[in-house]
N, C-alpha and C positions, 0 to 999 in steps of 0.2 A: 505493499499499499504505499503511496506517495505520502510524504509526510514534509511540512515547510512550516517554519516558524514566521506567522504571519504578523507577528508584533513587528519585526523588521521592515515592515515594508515603508516606513516613514510616511510622508504625505501621498502616497499613490493609492489609487484606488485598490479595494481587496481583488478585483477580477483581473487588473490591470498585474498586480504584481504576482497572482497565481501564475498568469499566461507567462510570465517573465522568467519565474522559476523552472518551468515546464521547458520553456523552449531553450532555457539554459542547460538543463540535462540532457535534452534530445541532440543539442549542438556539442555538447563535451563527451557524447556517447554514453552517458549512465544510461539513458533509455535508447536501446537499440531499434533499428529499423524493423517493422513488422510486430515489434511488441505491445501487448495490449494494456491500455490505460484503465485505471478503475471506471465504474459507471458513474454518473454523475451525481445520484444518490449515495453512492460508498463513498466517494471522496469526499463530499459536502458533511456528509456524518463524520468522517474521519477528521476533517479540520475543522469542523462547527462552525461551518458557514452555511449559508442558504446555495440551494440548488441553482437557483439563476446566477449567482456568483462564479459556480464551476462552469455553467451553460454558457456564459458569456466569454469565459476565457478559452474553452473549446473551441466556440465559434470563431474566435480570433486565429487560433491555430490552424483551422480548417481553411480558413479564409487566406493565410499566409502559406498554405501548402505542407505544415509540420504535421498534421494529423491528416487520417483518413476515416470517413464514418462509414461502416458497413450495416445495412440496415438488419435489426434481430441481433446483431453480433456486438456491437458496440464499436469503440474509437481506437485505432491502432496507427503508430509512428510510421509517417511515410519516408523514404529514402530522400536526403537532400540533394538539392542540385548543385552547392557549392561543395568543395572539395573541402574535409576537415584536414585541419594540422594533424601530423603523425603523433605528434605528443598528447593531442587530447583526444585521441581515441582508446576506448575501452582495451587494455590488453587480454589476450585471449589465455584462458585460465590453463598453465601446464603442469601436469603432475609429476611430480620429480620422483616419488618415494614409491614406486611399483616393483613387485616380487618379479624377476626372471621366472619364466615358464621353461622348466628343463624336460627333456623327453623322460628323464628319471631322474629324482634327487634322492639320493643314498644316505643323505643327513636327515631330511625330516622324519621326524616320529610322530607321523599322524596318520589317522584311518581314510582309505580311500571316500571320497563324500557320497559316491553311489552306494554306501553300505549304511548311511545314517537312516533310521526308520521314519523317512517323511511322513508317511502315511499313518503311522502311529501315534508319532507326536503332535500332527496337526490335528486328529482326533482328541488326543486328550487337551490340547490347547484350547480346542472348542468348547469341550466340557468345562475347562474353567471360566472362559469367557462367558458362556451360556448361562450359568451359575449366576452370575451378576452378584456375586457375595460382596457385601459393604467390606468386608476385612481385606478384600484386594486392593483399595484403594486408601487405606490409611498405613502408615508410616511401618516399614518395616523393622522388626526389633532388630538390636544391634548385632545379634549373634545367627540371624536368620530365622525364617517361620518355622513354628514349633513342629508341624506336622512333618514337614522334611527333616528335620533333626532326629525326629521320632524314627523315620524311615532309614536313614543312614545308619542311627545306631543298631536297628534289625539287622540291617544289611551287611553291617562288619559282624555282628554276632554271628550270624549264618555263614558268611563267607571265610572270615578271618579267626572267629572263634572270640572276640575282644565284647567282654561284658562292661559297657561303658554308659554312663547318663547323658540323654539328650542336652542336658543342661549343659555339659561341657563342650560342646560343639560348636563351632564358631564357621560361619560360611561366609564366604568371599568371591571376589570376582578375579580368580585367578592365583596361582602360587606366589607370583611376583607381590601382589597386594598384602597377601598374608605374611609374605616374609617380613615386609615393614611393620606389620603389627608385632610380630614376634619381635623384633629388635628393639621396638620400642617397650614391650613386656620385658624383655629379659636385660636390657641396659646396652648403651653404646662402648661403656666401659669394660663390657667383656671381651675375653680371646675367643675367638670363633674357629673351629678347626673344619676342613672341607676335605675330602677323600681326593687323592693323586693317585691315579687319573679319576676324573670325576668330570661331573655336569657345568660346563662352562657359566650356565645362567646362574648359577649358585655364586659364582666368584663376581660375575659383574653385579649382581644385586647387592653383595656385602661391601664391594667396592664402592659403588653409586652411594651409600650410606657412610662411607670414609671409616669403615670398621677396620678393627686389626684382628687380621686374620690368617691362619697357618694351614698350609697344605701338607697333611698327612699321608704316606704311600699306603697302599693296601696290597695285599697277596691274596692268595687262592682262597683263604677263610676270612677276608674282609679287612678292616681298619686294623693296623698294627697297634697294640695297645701300648708297648714301649716307647713306639715314636709319639703316640700320643701324649703319654706322660710327660717326655722331654719337650714338647710344644707350649707348655704352659697353657693350654688352652682350657677353658671352662665350660665350653658349649661346642658339641661337635654335630655336625650334620651327615648323615650316612643314609644309604639306601641300601637296606640288608636283604631285601628280597631279589632285588636286581640291580646289581652294582654296576652302574653306565661308567664306561663303556664296555666293562669286561664281561657281564649278563652273569656274574658268580653271585651265589647265595653265602649269606654269612654263615658259617657253622654257627651250631648250638654252643660248643664251647667259648667261642668268640663273642657270643652273644652276651654270653653269661660274665665273660671277663670285661665286657664293655659296660655292663651294668654295674661289676663290682669295682671297675674305675670311678664309676658315678659316684660311688658313697664314699669316694675318698677326699671329697670337697663341699665345702656348705651349699655353694651355687653352682655347681654342675649339672648339666642338661643335656639330654640327648635330644636331639630331632630325626625322628623315623620319617625318612621320606619313602613313603611306600607306592610312589608310582610304577606302574607297570605291572604290579603284582599279580595282575589277574590272568597274564599271558605267560602260562609254563608250558614246556614241552611234554612235560612228563612228571611224575610224582607229586605228593602232595606238599604246599608249602610249609615252612618251619613257621612255628609261632611267633608272633611279631613280638617285638622288644617290648611295646606296651604292655603285652598280655605277660609277659615274663615280670616288669616292674613291679616292686613292692617298694618304694619309695617316693612315687609321685615325682620322677626325674625323667620320663620320658613324653615327647611330645609328637603326638602321630598327625602328619599330613599327606593327604590323598588329592586328586582331581579327578574328574569326570572327561577333560579335556581329551583323554586317549580313548575311553571306552566310548563315548559318545562322539563329541566333536570339540575343538578348541572355541570355535565362535560361542559357544553357550556360556562358557567363562564361569563355571561353577565348581568351586575348590571347597576344602574345608580342612579344619586343624581341630584335633583332639586335645585339650588339655587336661593335665592332672587337676584334680580339685582345689589345690591349694594357689596354683597359679590361675585357675579360673577366677577364684576369689579375687585375686590381685586384679584380674582384668577388668573384673566387674567395677573394682573402685576406681580405676585410672584409666581405662581406654574406652569404657561402655560408651562414651559421648559420640564413637564414630559411629556412623550409620551404617546399615550394610549396602553392600554395593551390588547386590544382586537381584532384579526385580521380583517381586510377589507373585508374577504372571508365570515366570520362568520356574520358581521354586516349586509353585504349587503344581505346575506340568511334571517335572522331576519328581515329585513327590509321587505321582500318579503312576508315572512310568515304572518307578520302583516295586510300589504295592501292587500293582497288577501283576508282576512276573517278568515285565516284559525287558528290563535290564538284564536280569539273568540268562534269559534267551538268548539277548542280544551278545552278550559277552562270548556265550557259548557257541554262536554261529563265528564269531570274530577269531576264537581259537581256533576252530577246525579250518577256517580260511586260512589263517596264518601259517598252520603247520603243513598244508599244502603249498604255500607259497615257499616255504623254505625248502620244501623237497624240491620242488621246480627249480629253484634257483640252484641248489647245488648238482641238480641232475644235469641243468644246462651246462654248468662249470665243468663237471666230469667228462662232459661229452665235447668240450671245446678245446682250442689249444691253450687255454688257460690251464689245464690239468696238472700240464709238466711246470709251470709258473708258479703256483700257488700251493699253500698249504691252508688248509682250513681250520678253524678253531671253534668248535659249536658251545652251544650252552643250554642250559636248561629254562632259562626265564628270558623274558624279552622278545624283543621282535629284529633282533641283530645278532650278527655272527662277525668273527674277526677272520680277515683274509690276508696271510701275511705271504707278499709277492717276494719273489728272488728275482731281485735286480740291484744295479750299481747306481740307478737314480735316486735322486732326493725325494722325499714326500712331496715338497712343493712342485718339483718338475714334473712327477707324476701327476698330481692334481690338475697341475694346469693342462696336460695334454688330454686328460680325460675330460677336462672341462670342454675343451674342443669341439668335443662329441656329444655335447649339450648334456653331460651328466655330472651332476656334482656328487662329490665324493668327500670324506675326511679321514685322517690316518690319526693313528692313536698317539702321535707326537701332539698334533692338536688340542689334546686333552689332557696333557701332562704339563707340570709346571717344574717338578724335581728332576735331577738326571736318574733317578733309580729307575722310573718307567719310562725314559724317553727311548724307546726301542723302534727305531725306523721301519719304513714299508709295511708297517700293520695297517690295513683299511680297514674301519669300522663301516660295515656293510648293513645299513637299518633298511630293510624291504617293506617296512608297515604301509608306506604311501603306493607302493608299485602295482600295478596291473598285471597280473600274470599273463596277459598275451603279448606283453612287452618285454618280458624276460629274455626270450631267445636275442633280440635285438640287442638289448642291456648288455649281456656276456657278450656278445660279437664285438660290439663297439670298446668294452674294457679291454679285451684282446686285443684288438686293431691299435687302441691307442698305448697300448703298453709296447706292443712289437715296433710300433712306429717311433717311439721314444727311445727305445734300445739301439733302433738302427741309425738314429741322427745323432746319439752323442756316444762318443769314444768308451770303452768299458775300462774301468779301474780295478777290475775284479768283483764277482758279486758277492753279496753279504752272505757270509757263512750262518749255520745255523744257532743265531743268537738267542740265547737264553732269555725269556720273559722271566723279568722279576718277579712276574703275578704267578708264576710256577705253573705254567700252563704245557708243560712238558709232555704231561700223557695225552692231551688233544694234539699234540704234533704227530701222535704215533698212527692217527685217525686218517682216513681218506677224505676226498672231498664229499662224500655223502655222509662222513662222521662215522664212518665204520671203522672198527679195528681189523687191520688185515690179519690174516691167519699163519 
């Protein structure tokens, strides 16, 4: 709607000043050729003037050729006869921040969009809106709608054996937002520890808050407790069910050692990130650290971004009761960042059993996807160039490439084939895990029909890179500090040769 300050007209008549304002906007490009103007009544009501005033202004603009009137349609800006100066024209909108569309993105930890249950979600959303419940329009409680928190508590009990109170759950729009709440709750003066190698988003989040943090190396059992002690950290962020990017599950003994470490200091806490816990290739997952905790020192965190879609932006944390009390006293003034409509829809989605069925469908899909990927590698020229390290959790595997090229050279060559990849060294900070030539292959966002072409392009890129660079000797069987030697004995299908 056009809005002008008519008090600035001085001694000019209302219609003359309105005519001048609209004419100036047309000549400057603020109003574009073909753009429709408000109706006489609508503009008069918006400006607080009579319809006659607007009608006179429009009439003068029509007379001078600035406007065109179409019966039963309204008034439109007409092209001007004079050339506008280049500086006065409206600049076209340019979108700078767009994601490149890769043929295959082996870094993206996302679910294929076609797997989102559109029909079910739309049906449940309609049910929520049709109910016209007045509570939908009320302010959402700081920790989220009670019904969804109850559903999440029941879901965690059924799927993860966690006996928790819905009152200890806080719902937020994404884990990044929840990281911020946790940092405010635990304090900026703490020393935070993160896994090395690990999920780089956590590093970035802690860095953006100006925190003091340490990288602590992991091995095949999980984060190394002696190194954690040496770090001086009081808060440690771990992913025991699926250590990214290694895909290893923390052993029960290491979990007990980590909880024992927590008891060694008054303000020590563990942030348990259970992302991707639903996607296991085989066997039942070990109990969560939260379930084993008897000291109220474990903070559990998870999200629906992978099981549903990142755009829904619904994540949650479960706080020990003592920390929840502190949160209520100090941070409950922060509003919940997820709309009530989406929370109610997710509540119905969980309670109706749709989430469990959806996850089962995804698990089956990912198992077939991985088998197809490994089979295609075994049947390609990559067979003699790579060694596959499979894992029991997550939707990724590690692929060691026998090459003399650097990881950056390999990634650049593969990018020329429109495939995005990442190597283990990109997830490492310390020298302990800085082992080159190990590609972290995340296949979750792939389409099965593209896998043969993806493997062909990978093989071609590596072969072309090798041919174009003089060899300085291929890398030997460098032992991973993460103790994956047993996996190295498997072939590209994950089988152990006889």
